[in-house]
N, C-alpha and C positions, 0 to 999 in steps of 0.2 A: 355745435356738429356740421352744422354747415362751411363754414373753418374749415376745421380739419376734411373735409370730404374734400374740398377747394384745392391746398395743402396736400394732399395724395395727389390728387387728378396732377399737380402739376408738376412733380417729384415722378410718376409714370411716364408724365412725356418725356422730361427730362434726362429721364435713362433710354427712355425708348432710341430718343435722337445720340447717347451714347454709343449704343450695343452695336452691332450691322453689321454682327458677321468677327472672325480670327484678328486679332491683331494685323497691323502692319506688320513686315518686317525691312532689314533695309538691308536694300543690295549698294554693292560697293565698285566702284570701276574708276580705281587708281590711275589707267593710261588716258583716261577721258577728263580724269581732275574732277568726280563729284562719286555721292551718294542718297540715298531717294532712300523713300520707306514705301513699298509696293502693298497692299494689300492678297497680292497673291502670285506666284512664282512670273516676274514679267518676259517677255518675249522680246530676243536681243535683236538687228541685224545691225552689223558692219556693214561699212561702203571704203573700200579702199582709195586711196586717192589716184587717181587716171588724167589723160589731156584736159578731161574736162570737167571733171569730177572732185569738189574740197572731200577729202576725208571728214567719215560722218559715222555715228551710231547713233541711233532709235531703241529703247527702249520703252515696249509698252505691257500694261497690262495684261496674264495671264486670255485672259479668252479674248484678246482680239478686238476687241468693242475698240477698243481707247480711246475711256473712260478717263486711263490716264496714263501720258506716255511725256516722257523726253527725249530729246532730239540735240543732242552737240555736235554741232560741223566750223572748223576748221575756215575762218574767210577767206576769204581771196582776196590778193594784192587790191584788188581794186572796189572794193567791198565799203565801205564805209567805216570807219571805226569810234561813231558817236552811238550809244545806245538811242539816242533820241531818234537819229535818221535810223536807226535801225529797229524799231520798235514800228516807226513810222512805214515802212517797207514791209513788213511780215505782217503787220496786222490787217492792213485788209487782203491778203497775200490768201492768208488764212479764214477766215472769213469767208472769201467768194469762194475755196475750194468745200465750204460747208453751206452753202447756198443763203450765204448771213450776210449781215455789217455787223460792221465794223462798232460798238454797241457805246449809248451816250456817257458811261462813267467811264469813256477810254483815259487813259493817265492818271486814276486819281489817286493812284496811289503808289512809290514810287516803295519800290520793296529793293527789302536788303535778307539774306541767308544769316544763319546767326552767327555767321564769321563774317561778316558784315559786307555781301558781295552786293553792290547799288543794279538793279530792274526796273523793270515797268510791269506792270501788270497790264488786260486791258481783256475786256467783255468783247464776247464774240457774242451780240444778240440775231436774233430770228425770227420772223412776225412780231416785233416787237419785245422778246423775252431772252432771255437768256437761254446763250445754248454753252458756252463755254467762255472759260474763264483760263487768259494767257501771262503768263512770266518767261521775260525775258532777260539774261544776265548777257552782260559782255563784259568777258574778263582775258586778260591779254587783243592773242590774237581769233580767239574761241567766241561763238555765241551757243547758249543755254537757253532753251525754248522749254516753259513744259506747259500742259494743256489739263486740266480737270474740267469734266465734262460737270455742268452745275447740274443736271440730276443724281450727280451722287454727293451730295449734303454736304451736312461738316467731315465725311470723308472728306470730300473734295481741299480744303481746305489745308487739312489736317495733309496729307499728301504733300501738294503747295509748300505747308510751310516745312517740312523734312527736306525741298531738297539742302544740303548743303555742298559749297566746294571743298577737296582737301583740302591741307595743309602739303604747301609746293606740289600746287596740282600746273604741269606743263602749261603751257602758252598755245601751243598747237600741234597735235603728232596726230602720227597715222597709226599709233598703236591699238590693237585691242586689249581685251582684259575686263572679268567680273571678274565676283567675288563678293560670296552670301556672308552677311554676318547672323554664327550659331548663337 
């Protein structure tokens, strides 16, 4: 009887971790060469090219809390073209903006999308606790930076793992555009 109750409690805990709201929906950004699943309709901010700014797009969760976000940008000609150098530059900048530091698990994993785009995963800590998981990918002349709050639990990993580089993704562009999956 005790074993049955223990097993039932374990199953309930597992099911509780799997729920957590409506399923994520995929959103497609063909002009920027990616798709990603978000738990709610995202807010999209695009910045066109100017003399001082390269074109970029930021896609974040609807609530604006940035629990889940994707930033994509064309790299300026002077930027490093090596994923490790880009990660070394981006991680401390993101950590500083959050009042945190690059975590001890930095570069613990080389990650790849389902269609083989290679990237880096970095943990950002604050007061010794992880607060953000950052993934950085470099495809052609474009950098993709995904961020997920560690408070989001299993949904954070699902969001990060949903990111896909679309077939025929342009290496760089200033063109806008997004479509939803139905």
